[in-house]
Gaussian input, Z-matrix of N, CA and C with variables (Angstrom, degrees):
# hf/3-21g

backbone

0 1
 N
 C     1     B1
 C     2     B2     1     A1
 N     3     B3     2     A2     1     D1
 C     4     B4     3     A3     2     D2
 C     5     B5     4     A4     3     D3
 N     6     B6     5     A5     4     D4
 C     7     B7     6     A6     5     D5
 C     8     B8     7     A7     6     D6
 N     9     B9     8     A8     7     D7
 C    10    B10     9     A9     8     D8
 C    11    B11    10    A10     9     D9
 N    12    B12    11    A11    10    D10
 C    13    B13    12    A12    11    D11
 C    14    B14    13    A13    12    D12
 N    15    B15    14    A14    13    D13
 C    16    B16    15    A15    14    D14
 C    17    B17    16    A16    15    D15
 N    18    B18    17    A17    16    D16
 C    19    B19    18    A18    17    D17
 C    20    B20    19    A19    18    D18
 N    21    B21    20    A20    19    D19
 C    22    B22    21    A21    20    D20
 C    23    B23    22    A22    21    D21
 N    24    B24    23    A23    22    D22
 C    25    B25    24    A24    23    D23
 C    26    B26    25    A25    24    D24
 N    27    B27    26    A26    25    D25
 C    28    B28    27    A27    26    D26
 C    29    B29    28    A28    27    D27
 N    30    B30    29    A29    28    D28
 C    31    B31    30    A30    29    D29
 C    32    B32    31    A31    30    D30
 N    33    B33    32    A32    31    D31
 C    34    B34    33    A33    32    D32
 C    35    B35    34    A34    33    D33
 N    36    B36    35    A35    34    D34
 C    37    B37    36    A36    35    D35
 C    38    B38    37    A37    36    D36
 N    39    B39    38    A38    37    D37
 C    40    B40    39    A39    38    D38
 C    41    B41    40    A40    39    D39
 N    42    B42    41    A41    40    D40
 C    43    B43    42    A42    41    D41
 C    44    B44    43    A43    42    D42
 N    45    B45    44    A44    43    D43
 C    46    B46    45    A45    44    D44
 C    47    B47    46    A46    45    D45
 N    48    B48    47    A47    46    D46
 C    49    B49    48    A48    47    D47
 C    50    B50    49    A49    48    D48
 N    51    B51    50    A50    49    D49
 C    52    B52    51    A51    50    D50
 C    53    B53    52    A52    51    D51
 N    54    B54    53    A53    52    D52
 C    55    B55    54    A54    53    D53
 C    56    B56    55    A55    54    D54
 N    57    B57    56    A56    55    D55
 C    58    B58    57    A57    56    D56
 C    59    B59    58    A58    57    D57
 N    60    B60    59    A59    58    D58
 C    61    B61    60    A60    59    D59
 C    62    B62    61    A61    60    D60
 N    63    B63    62    A62    61    D61
 C    64    B64    63    A63    62    D62
 C    65    B65    64    A64    63    D63
 N    66    B66    65    A65    64    D64
 C    67    B67    66    A66    65    D65
 C    68    B68    67    A67    66    D66
 N    69    B69    68    A68    67    D67
 C    70    B70    69    A69    68    D68
 C    71    B71    70    A70    69    D69
 N    72    B72    71    A71    70    D70
 C    73    B73    72    A72    71    D71
 C    74    B74    73    A73    72    D72
 N    75    B75    74    A74    73    D73
 C    76    B76    75    A75    74    D74
 C    77    B77    76    A76    75    D75
 N    78    B78    77    A77    76    D76
 C    79    B79    78    A78    77    D77
 C    80    B80    79    A79    78    D78
 N    81    B81    80    A80    79    D79
 C    82    B82    81    A81    80    D80
 C    83    B83    82    A82    81    D81
 N    84    B84    83    A83    82    D82
 C    85    B85    84    A84    83    D83
 C    86    B86    85    A85    84    D84
 N    87    B87    86    A86    85    D85
 C    88    B88    87    A87    86    D86
 C    89    B89    88    A88    87    D87
 N    90    B90    89    A89    88    D88
 C    91    B91    90    A90    89    D89
 C    92    B92    91    A91    90    D90
 N    93    B93    92    A92    91    D91
 C    94    B94    93    A93    92    D92
 C    95    B95    94    A94    93    D93
 N    96    B96    95    A95    94    D94
 C    97    B97    96    A96    95    D95
 C    98    B98    97    A97    96    D96
 N    99    B99    98    A98    97    D97
 C   100   B100    99    A99    98    D98
 C   101   B101   100   A100    99    D99
 N   102   B102   101   A101   100   D100
 C   103   B103   102   A102   101   D101
 C   104   B104   103   A103   102   D102
 N   105   B105   104   A104   103   D103
 C   106   B106   105   A105   104   D104
 C   107   B107   106   A106   105   D105
 N   108   B108   107   A107   106   D106
 C   109   B109   108   A108   107   D107
 C   110   B110   109   A109   108   D108
 N   111   B111   110   A110   109   D109
 C   112   B112   111   A111   110   D110
 C   113   B113   112   A112   111   D111
 N   114   B114   113   A113   112   D112
 C   115   B115   114   A114   113   D113
 C   116   B116   115   A115   114   D114
 N   117   B117   116   A116   115   D115
 C   118   B118   117   A117   116   D116
 C   119   B119   118   A118   117   D117
 N   120   B120   119   A119   118   D118
 C   121   B121   120   A120   119   D119
 C   122   B122   121   A121   120   D120
 N   123   B123   122   A122   121   D121
 C   124   B124   123   A123   122   D122
 C   125   B125   124   A124   123   D123
 N   126   B126   125   A125   124   D124
 C   127   B127   126   A126   125   D125
 C   128   B128   127   A127   126   D126
 N   129   B129   128   A128   127   D127
 C   130   B130   129   A129   128   D128
 C   131   B131   130   A130   129   D129
 N   132   B132   131   A131   130   D130
 C   133   B133   132   A132   131   D131
 C   134   B134   133   A133   132   D132
 N   135   B135   134   A134   133   D133
 C   136   B136   135   A135   134   D134
 C   137   B137   136   A136   135   D135
 N   138   B138   137   A137   136   D136
 C   139   B139   138   A138   137   D137
 C   140   B140   139   A139   138   D138
 N   141   B141   140   A140   139   D139
 C   142   B142   141   A141   140   D140
 C   143   B143   142   A142   141   D141
 N   144   B144   143   A143   142   D142
 C   145   B145   144   A144   143   D143
 C   146   B146   145   A145   144   D144
 N   147   B147   146   A146   145   D145
 C   148   B148   147   A147   146   D146
 C   149   B149   148   A148   147   D147
 N   150   B150   149   A149   148   D148
 C   151   B151   150   A150   149   D149
 C   152   B152   151   A151   150   D150
 N   153   B153   152   A152   151   D151
 C   154   B154   153   A153   152   D152
 C   155   B155   154   A154   153   D153
 N   156   B156   155   A155   154   D154
 C   157   B157   156   A156   155   D155
 C   158   B158   157   A157   156   D156
 N   159   B159   158   A158   157   D157
 C   160   B160   159   A159   158   D158
 C   161   B161   160   A160   159   D159
 N   162   B162   161   A161   160   D160
 C   163   B163   162   A162   161   D161
 C   164   B164   163   A163   162   D162
 N   165   B165   164   A164   163   D163
 C   166   B166   165   A165   164   D164
 C   167   B167   166   A166   165   D165
 N   168   B168   167   A167   166   D166
 C   169   B169   168   A168   167   D167
 C   170   B170   169   A169   168   D168
 N   171   B171   170   A170   169   D169
 C   172   B172   171   A171   170   D170
 C   173   B173   172   A172   171   D171
 N   174   B174   173   A173   172   D172
 C   175   B175   174   A174   173   D173
 C   176   B176   175   A175   174   D174
 N   177   B177   176   A176   175   D175
 C   178   B178   177   A177   176   D176
 C   179   B179   178   A178   177   D177
 N   180   B180   179   A179   178   D178
 C   181   B181   180   A180   179   D179
 C   182   B182   181   A181   180   D180
 N   183   B183   182   A182   181   D181
 C   184   B184   183   A183   182   D182
 C   185   B185   184   A184   183   D183
 N   186   B186   185   A185   184   D184
 C   187   B187   186   A186   185   D185
 C   188   B188   187   A187   186   D186
 N   189   B189   188   A188   187   D187
 C   190   B190   189   A189   188   D188
 C   191   B191   190   A190   189   D189
 N   192   B192   191   A191   190   D190
 C   193   B193   192   A192   191   D191
 C   194   B194   193   A193   192   D192
 N   195   B195   194   A194   193   D193
 C   196   B196   195   A195   194   D194
 C   197   B197   196   A196   195   D195
 N   198   B198   197   A197   196   D196
 C   199   B199   198   A198   197   D197
 C   200   B200   199   A199   198   D198
 N   201   B201   200   A200   199   D199
 C   202   B202   201   A201   200   D200
 C   203   B203   202   A202   201   D201
 N   204   B204   203   A203   202   D202
 C   205   B205   204   A204   203   D203
 C   206   B206   205   A205   204   D204
 N   207   B207   206   A206   205   D205
 C   208   B208   207   A207   206   D206
 C   209   B209   208   A208   207   D207
 N   210   B210   209   A209   208   D208
 C   211   B211   210   A210   209   D209
 C   212   B212   211   A211   210   D210
 N   213   B213   212   A212   211   D211
 C   214   B214   213   A213   212   D212
 C   215   B215   214   A214   213   D213
 N   216   B216   215   A215   214   D214
 C   217   B217   216   A216   215   D215
 C   218   B218   217   A217   216   D216
 N   219   B219   218   A218   217   D217
 C   220   B220   219   A219   218   D218
 C   221   B221   220   A220   219   D219
 N   222   B222   221   A221   220   D220
 C   223   B223   222   A222   221   D221
 C   224   B224   223   A223   222   D222
 N   225   B225   224   A224   223   D223
 C   226   B226   225   A225   224   D224
 C   227   B227   226   A226   225   D225
 N   228   B228   227   A227   226   D226
 C   229   B229   228   A228   227   D227
 C   230   B230   229   A229   228   D228
 N   231   B231   230   A230   229   D229
 C   232   B232   231   A231   230   D230
 C   233   B233   232   A232   231   D231
 N   234   B234   233   A233   232   D232
 C   235   B235   234   A234   233   D233
 C   236   B236   235   A235   234   D234
 N   237   B237   236   A236   235   D235
 C   238   B238   237   A237   236   D236
 C   239   B239   238   A238   237   D237
 N   240   B240   239   A239   238   D238
 C   241   B241   240   A240   239   D239
 C   242   B242   241   A241   240   D240
 N   243   B243   242   A242   241   D241
 C   244   B244   243   A243   242   D242
 C   245   B245   244   A244   243   D243
 N   246   B246   245   A245   244   D244
 C   247   B247   246   A246   245   D245
 C   248   B248   247   A247   246   D246
 N   249   B249   248   A248   247   D247
 C   250   B250   249   A249   248   D248
 C   251   B251   250   A250   249   D249
 N   252   B252   251   A251   250   D250
 C   253   B253   252   A252   251   D251
 C   254   B254   253   A253   252   D252
 N   255   B255   254   A254   253   D253
 C   256   B256   255   A255   254   D254
 C   257   B257   256   A256   255   D255
 N   258   B258   257   A257   256   D256
 C   259   B259   258   A258   257   D257
 C   260   B260   259   A259   258   D258
 N   261   B261   260   A260   259   D259
 C   262   B262   261   A261   260   D260
 C   263   B263   262   A262   261   D261

   B1=1.4331
   B2=1.5269
   B3=1.3068
   B4=1.4583
   B5=1.5175
   B6=1.3252
   B7=1.4572
   B8=1.5131
   B9=1.3092
   B10=1.4586
   B11=1.5116
   B12=1.3307
   B13=1.4600
   B14=1.5285
   B15=1.3265
   B16=1.4606
   B17=1.5292
   B18=1.3067
   B19=1.4620
   B20=1.5147
   B21=1.3258
   B22=1.4566
   B23=1.5244
   B24=1.3123
   B25=1.4555
   B26=1.5278
   B27=1.3387
   B28=1.4613
   B29=1.5172
   B30=1.3236
   B31=1.4550
   B32=1.5303
   B33=1.3089
   B34=1.4648
   B35=1.5202
   B36=1.3149
   B37=1.4568
   B38=1.5242
   B39=1.3122
   B40=1.4606
   B41=1.5253
   B42=1.3277
   B43=1.4589
   B44=1.5220
   B45=1.3061
   B46=1.4582
   B47=1.5212
   B48=1.3281
   B49=1.4590
   B50=1.5214
   B51=1.3291
   B52=1.4735
   B53=1.5297
   B54=1.3344
   B55=1.4527
   B56=1.5211
   B57=1.3136
   B58=1.4595
   B59=1.5154
   B60=1.3066
   B61=1.4587
   B62=1.5241
   B63=1.3083
   B64=1.4597
   B65=1.5216
   B66=1.3210
   B67=1.4551
   B68=1.5291
   B69=1.3287
   B70=1.4661
   B71=1.5231
   B72=1.3432
   B73=1.4697
   B74=1.5252
   B75=1.3150
   B76=1.4625
   B77=1.5250
   B78=1.3181
   B79=1.4608
   B80=1.5222
   B81=1.3263
   B82=1.4603
   B83=1.5227
   B84=1.3243
   B85=1.4570
   B86=1.5230
   B87=1.3250
   B88=1.4639
   B89=1.5250
   B90=1.3207
   B91=1.4518
   B92=1.5272
   B93=1.3264
   B94=1.4669
   B95=1.5297
   B96=1.3184
   B97=1.4589
   B98=1.5297
   B99=1.3001
   B100=1.4690
   B101=1.5239
   B102=1.3171
   B103=1.4639
   B104=1.5299
   B105=1.3254
   B106=1.4682
   B107=1.5275
   B108=1.3256
   B109=1.4669
   B110=1.5236
   B111=1.3106
   B112=1.4603
   B113=1.5253
   B114=1.3190
   B115=1.4686
   B116=1.5263
   B117=1.3156
   B118=1.4652
   B119=1.5311
   B120=1.3252
   B121=1.4611
   B122=1.5293
   B123=1.3221
   B124=1.4629
   B125=1.5219
   B126=1.3197
   B127=1.4418
   B128=1.5253
   B129=1.3013
   B130=1.4621
   B131=1.5198
   B132=1.3099
   B133=1.4627
   B134=1.5165
   B135=1.3244
   B136=1.4612
   B137=1.5165
   B138=1.3170
   B139=1.4592
   B140=1.5157
   B141=1.3201
   B142=1.4640
   B143=1.5264
   B144=1.3230
   B145=1.4674
   B146=1.5302
   B147=1.3338
   B148=1.4619
   B149=1.5269
   B150=1.3032
   B151=1.4563
   B152=1.5163
   B153=1.3226
   B154=1.4575
   B155=1.5227
   B156=1.3129
   B157=1.4582
   B158=1.5265
   B159=1.3341
   B160=1.4563
   B161=1.5253
   B162=1.3299
   B163=1.4576
   B164=1.5293
   B165=1.3168
   B166=1.4650
   B167=1.5278
   B168=1.3062
   B169=1.4638
   B170=1.5237
   B171=1.3359
   B172=1.4597
   B173=1.5345
   B174=1.3293
   B175=1.4637
   B176=1.5208
   B177=1.3216
   B178=1.4702
   B179=1.5235
   B180=1.3237
   B181=1.4648
   B182=1.5287
   B183=1.3193
   B184=1.4614
   B185=1.5220
   B186=1.3237
   B187=1.4587
   B188=1.5317
   B189=1.3042
   B190=1.4608
   B191=1.5264
   B192=1.3266
   B193=1.4674
   B194=1.5238
   B195=1.3432
   B196=1.4660
   B197=1.5284
   B198=1.3377
   B199=1.4583
   B200=1.5227
   B201=1.3230
   B202=1.4618
   B203=1.5282
   B204=1.3320
   B205=1.4677
   B206=1.5291
   B207=1.3327
   B208=1.4652
   B209=1.5300
   B210=1.3336
   B211=1.4724
   B212=1.5264
   B213=1.3297
   B214=1.4604
   B215=1.5233
   B216=1.3363
   B217=1.4659
   B218=1.5256
   B219=1.3399
   B220=1.4657
   B221=1.5268
   B222=1.3152
   B223=1.4692
   B224=1.5297
   B225=1.3333
   B226=1.4719
   B227=1.5214
   B228=1.3399
   B229=1.4694
   B230=1.5338
   B231=1.3324
   B232=1.4655
   B233=1.5292
   B234=1.3233
   B235=1.4654
   B236=1.5237
   B237=1.3237
   B238=1.4618
   B239=1.5319
   B240=1.3367
   B241=1.4627
   B242=1.5273
   B243=1.3406
   B244=1.4693
   B245=1.5196
   B246=1.3324
   B247=1.4599
   B248=1.5183
   B249=1.3107
   B250=1.4532
   B251=1.5319
   B252=1.3298
   B253=1.4556
   B254=1.5185
   B255=1.3252
   B256=1.4651
   B257=1.5185
   B258=1.3116
   B259=1.4614
   B260=1.5298
   B261=1.3151
   B262=1.4648
   B263=1.4929
   A1=107.98
   A2=116.71
   A3=121.76
   A4=108.67
   A5=116.28
   A6=122.91
   A7=107.48
   A8=116.92
   A9=120.09
   A10=109.64
   A11=117.06
   A12=120.67
   A13=112.50
   A14=117.95
   A15=121.64
   A16=110.42
   A17=116.31
   A18=122.44
   A19=108.77
   A20=116.71
   A21=120.42
   A22=109.81
   A23=115.03
   A24=122.00
   A25=108.45
   A26=117.38
   A27=120.47
   A28=109.69
   A29=117.09
   A30=121.22
   A31=108.87
   A32=115.51
   A33=121.08
   A34=110.44
   A35=116.38
   A36=121.78
   A37=107.54
   A38=116.73
   A39=120.91
   A40=112.99
   A41=117.63
   A42=119.73
   A43=109.40
   A44=115.61
   A45=122.02
   A46=109.98
   A47=115.63
   A48=120.93
   A49=107.85
   A50=118.45
   A51=120.09
   A52=112.47
   A53=115.35
   A54=120.76
   A55=108.80
   A56=115.77
   A57=120.19
   A58=113.11
   A59=117.35
   A60=121.41
   A61=109.62
   A62=117.81
   A63=122.02
   A64=110.95
   A65=117.22
   A66=121.54
   A67=112.28
   A68=118.43
   A69=119.91
   A70=112.88
   A71=119.88
   A72=118.23
   A73=112.65
   A74=117.21
   A75=120.60
   A76=110.85
   A77=117.37
   A78=120.85
   A79=111.21
   A80=116.51
   A81=120.81
   A82=111.02
   A83=117.39
   A84=120.97
   A85=112.28
   A86=117.46
   A87=118.63
   A88=110.72
   A89=117.39
   A90=121.67
   A91=112.04
   A92=117.40
   A93=121.00
   A94=112.76
   A95=117.72
   A96=121.45
   A97=113.54
   A98=119.00
   A99=121.57
   A100=113.71
   A101=118.76
   A102=120.37
   A103=111.63
   A104=117.96
   A105=121.14
   A106=111.08
   A107=117.12
   A108=120.88
   A109=110.49
   A110=117.13
   A111=121.88
   A112=111.08
   A113=117.53
   A114=122.52
   A115=110.68
   A116=116.56
   A117=121.19
   A118=113.89
   A119=118.59
   A120=121.32
   A121=112.57
   A122=117.20
   A123=121.09
   A124=108.24
   A125=115.95
   A126=119.88
   A127=110.01
   A128=115.80
   A129=119.80
   A130=108.26
   A131=115.64
   A132=121.95
   A133=107.18
   A134=116.12
   A135=122.14
   A136=108.61
   A137=116.63
   A138=121.49
   A139=107.65
   A140=115.75
   A141=122.05
   A142=108.53
   A143=118.23
   A144=119.56
   A145=111.70
   A146=117.40
   A147=122.14
   A148=109.63
   A149=115.77
   A150=121.57
   A151=108.84
   A152=116.38
   A153=122.13
   A154=107.54
   A155=115.99
   A156=122.83
   A157=107.96
   A158=117.34
   A159=119.04
   A160=110.88
   A161=115.57
   A162=122.80
   A163=108.75
   A164=115.93
   A165=121.40
   A166=108.14
   A167=116.07
   A168=121.25
   A169=109.39
   A170=117.17
   A171=120.60
   A172=114.95
   A173=117.56
   A174=119.43
   A175=110.21
   A176=115.96
   A177=120.79
   A178=111.69
   A179=117.42
   A180=120.41
   A181=111.17
   A182=116.19
   A183=120.59
   A184=110.73
   A185=116.80
   A186=121.56
   A187=110.62
   A188=116.98
   A189=121.82
   A190=110.70
   A191=117.29
   A192=121.20
   A193=112.38
   A194=116.69
   A195=120.12
   A196=111.27
   A197=117.13
   A198=120.13
   A199=111.30
   A200=117.35
   A201=120.63
   A202=110.08
   A203=116.39
   A204=120.44
   A205=111.21
   A206=116.76
   A207=120.84
   A208=111.35
   A209=116.69
   A210=120.15
   A211=111.47
   A212=117.20
   A213=120.64
   A214=110.64
   A215=116.84
   A216=119.98
   A217=111.04
   A218=116.31
   A219=119.95
   A220=111.20
   A221=117.01
   A222=121.00
   A223=110.64
   A224=117.09
   A225=120.14
   A226=110.67
   A227=116.54
   A228=120.83
   A229=110.19
   A230=116.21
   A231=120.67
   A232=110.96
   A233=117.67
   A234=120.63
   A235=111.18
   A236=116.61
   A237=121.22
   A238=111.38
   A239=116.59
   A240=121.63
   A241=113.61
   A242=116.86
   A243=122.35
   A244=112.59
   A245=116.57
   A246=121.14
   A247=109.55
   A248=116.96
   A249=122.61
   A250=107.05
   A251=116.53
   A252=121.30
   A253=109.73
   A254=116.22
   A255=121.97
   A256=107.46
   A257=116.82
   A258=121.59
   A259=108.98
   A260=115.18
   A261=120.62
   A262=110.18
   D1=139.63
   D2=178.24
   D3=-115.17
   D4=127.58
   D5=178.02
   D6=-130.26
   D7=96.66
   D8=-176.06
   D9=67.73
   D10=-118.94
   D11=179.89
   D12=-99.16
   D13=2.98
   D14=179.69
   D15=-99.28
   D16=138.80
   D17=177.91
   D18=-125.37
   D19=135.57
   D20=177.27
   D21=-118.24
   D22=159.70
   D23=-178.73
   D24=-106.77
   D25=141.43
   D26=175.08
   D27=-66.09
   D28=139.38
   D29=176.68
   D30=-149.45
   D31=155.75
   D32=-179.58
   D33=-72.69
   D34=143.98
   D35=175.77
   D36=-89.26
   D37=121.53
   D38=-175.40
   D39=-114.40
   D40=10.23
   D41=-179.80
   D42=-130.80
   D43=170.69
   D44=-178.01
   D45=-114.87
   D46=178.09
   D47=175.32
   D48=-70.37
   D49=128.30
   D50=-177.44
   D51=-64.44
   D52=147.08
   D53=177.51
   D54=-63.46
   D55=138.65
   D56=-178.48
   D57=91.29
   D58=-5.50
   D59=179.36
   D60=-75.80
   D61=145.98
   D62=176.38
   D63=-72.16
   D64=-18.82
   D65=-177.48
   D66=-69.54
   D67=-39.36
   D68=-176.74
   D69=-60.96
   D70=-50.01
   D71=179.45
   D72=-59.01
   D73=-37.62
   D74=179.48
   D75=-65.77
   D76=-46.03
   D77=177.89
   D78=-63.76
   D79=-42.48
   D80=-179.94
   D81=-61.27
   D82=-46.63
   D83=-177.83
   D84=-65.73
   D85=-39.78
   D86=178.34
   D87=-68.84
   D88=-28.63
   D89=-179.67
   D90=-77.13
   D91=-40.69
   D92=-173.13
   D93=-94.62
   D94=-9.65
   D95=-172.74
   D96=-56.63
   D97=-35.64
   D98=-175.80
   D99=-81.58
   D100=-2.66
   D101=-179.26
   D102=-62.54
   D103=-28.79
   D104=178.98
   D105=-62.21
   D106=-36.22
   D107=177.33
   D108=-70.62
   D109=-38.79
   D110=-178.84
   D111=-67.54
   D112=-35.68
   D113=-179.10
   D114=-105.49
   D115=45.91
   D116=-173.35
   D117=-67.03
   D118=-21.19
   D119=-178.73
   D120=-80.27
   D121=-11.95
   D122=178.76
   D123=-125.86
   D124=168.84
   D125=177.03
   D126=-91.36
   D127=149.19
   D128=178.15
   D129=-143.88
   D130=135.68
   D131=176.38
   D132=-119.40
   D133=125.10
   D134=178.67
   D135=-110.48
   D136=127.87
   D137=175.06
   D138=-142.24
   D139=114.14
   D140=-176.73
   D141=53.32
   D142=-119.83
   D143=179.66
   D144=-105.35
   D145=20.31
   D146=176.60
   D147=-106.70
   D148=141.79
   D149=-179.93
   D150=-130.65
   D151=130.27
   D152=177.27
   D153=-117.42
   D154=122.12
   D155=179.35
   D156=-108.23
   D157=130.93
   D158=-179.66
   D159=-142.80
   D160=156.27
   D161=176.91
   D162=-137.17
   D163=161.39
   D164=175.99
   D165=-134.10
   D166=145.47
   D167=-179.76
   D168=-158.06
   D169=156.38
   D170=-178.03
   D171=-77.22
   D172=-14.97
   D173=179.64
   D174=-137.55
   D175=159.81
   D176=-179.31
   D177=-64.12
   D178=-39.42
   D179=179.92
   D180=-63.58
   D181=-46.62
   D182=178.99
   D183=-65.18
   D184=-39.12
   D185=177.70
   D186=-60.68
   D187=-45.97
   D188=178.95
   D189=-60.40
   D190=-47.13
   D191=-179.62
   D192=-63.06
   D193=-41.66
   D194=178.95
   D195=-66.00
   D196=-38.21
   D197=-179.92
   D198=-68.76
   D199=-41.12
   D200=177.04
   D201=-60.57
   D202=-43.94
   D203=179.14
   D204=-63.12
   D205=-44.64
   D206=-179.99
   D207=-64.31
   D208=-43.97
   D209=179.43
   D210=-65.56
   D211=-38.20
   D212=177.93
   D213=-62.67
   D214=-45.24
   D215=177.71
   D216=-63.27
   D217=-41.07
   D218=-179.86
   D219=-64.27
   D220=-42.99
   D221=179.88
   D222=-64.95
   D223=-40.80
   D224=176.45
   D225=-61.68
   D226=-43.20
   D227=178.42
   D228=-61.56
   D229=-45.40
   D230=-178.60
   D231=-64.54
   D232=-43.40
   D233=177.77
   D234=-61.53
   D235=-45.30
   D236=-179.70
   D237=-60.46
   D238=-36.79
   D239=-177.12
   D240=-97.56
   D241=10.10
   D242=177.67
   D243=59.01
   D244=39.31
   D245=175.82
   D246=-92.65
   D247=143.44
   D248=175.57
   D249=-95.92
   D250=129.24
   D251=179.07
   D252=-99.58
   D253=123.45
   D254=175.75
   D255=-112.62
   D256=122.26
   D257=178.99
   D258=-100.25
   D259=131.90
   D260=-179.23
   D261=-112.35

């Protein structure tokens, strides 16, 4: 890149955003914000770096099927976006 009389060389980025930086929450939120549209058939609550996925149904069988579908879509989204899922 050339900026006036200064020239820089392309190089690989080998570090991440430091913990405690204001940049990480902003990047995270812009990255994950559209997941609500992708998982529109289920409910989702986003708070900081925690995500709660929920569904409602009139019967246990329907509830189970809706949850499996929602989790499958969520896992596909996470895999596509290189997110690590931690279950607690």
